[in-house]
N, C-alpha and C positions, 0 to 999 in steps of 0.2 A: 760437164764431164765429171766433176767431183761427186755429184750425186750418184751417177752410175758406178763410179769407182768405189764409193762408200758402200753401195749395195753389193757389188762383187766381193769386196773385202769381207763384209759381214757373212756372205754366203760361203766364202772360202774358209773363214774361221769355223763355221758350222760344219763344213765338210771335214776339216781337220779333226774336229771333235768326233765326228762319225767314224773317221778312219781309225782313231785310237780305240774307240769303243769296239769296233769290229775286230781289231787286233787282239784286244783283251779277251773278247768272247772266244776267238779261235784258239788262243793259248789255253783256255780252260777245257776245251773239248779234247777228249782222249783220242777219239777216232774222227778225224775231220776229212771230208771229201769235198772237193771244189766242184761246184756246178759252173763251169766256165761260161757258157752262153746264157745261163739263167740268172747268175748272180755276179760273177767276177767282171765279165766284159761290160755289162751295162753300168756298173758302179764306176769302173775305171774310165769309161767313155764320158760319163757325166763329170767326173773330176777333171779330166783332160780339157773338156770343152769350157768349163768354168775357169780353169787356170789359164787357158789361152786368152780368153776375153780379159781377165783380170790383168794379165801381164801386159797386154797391149795398152790398156787404159793407164796402168800404173807407170809404165815407161814414159808415156806421153805427159802424164801429170808431173813426173819428176823433172823432166826437161823444162816444162813450163813454170812450175812453182818453185823449183830448186830448194827443196827442204834441206835443212842443215844436217840432219842425221840419217837421212835415207838416200840410198844411191841405187843406180840402175843395176849394179852387180848384185845387190841384195835381192832385188826383184827377180833377177834371173836365177839366183840360188834358191830362193823360196819356191819359184815355179818348178824347178827341177826336184827339189825336196818333196813337195807335196805329191808330185806325180810318182816318185819312187816310193814314198810311204804308202800311197794308195795301193800300189802293187805288192809291196812287202807285207801289207796287212793281211794278205791271204795265205801267208806261209808261216807254219809253226816253226820253221827253221830260222826265221829272222831273229837276230840278236835283240833282246828286249831293251837293253841299255842304249844301244845306238838308235833304235827306233824311237824311244822316248826323248832322247836328246834332239833328234831331228824334229820331232813333234814340237818341242819347246822352242826351237829356233824358228820354225814356221810361225808359231803363235806370236812370238816376240815381234817379228817383222810386221805381221798383219795388224797387231794391236798398235804398234808404233805408227803405222800408216793411218789407222783410224784416228789416232790423236792428232796427227799432222793435218789431216783433211778437215777436222773440226775447227782448226785455228783460223 
């Protein structure tokens, strides 16, 4: 279980980086139009699918391993945050400060989980 959780965590960290890169690229474009079925939906579906698998594995691992500084509520919040950020990355109206703070929160939990898994 920890090997697959480690893989999902690494993939989700990469997804988080891709989300922030997409957001920064969209902010720089003056006229941005969304290709919902060609770009937005496939990207969000991919993030949702990966986040769903990660959440199930992470919750089971936390119950079994009982890490000292990671809790199920953090997993749920990270799951919600990454799904919301994936969606918000397609909007130029998204507040940059809130978006980047959420990005940092996601990154912190995922990196903390990677460290705990390696122990």
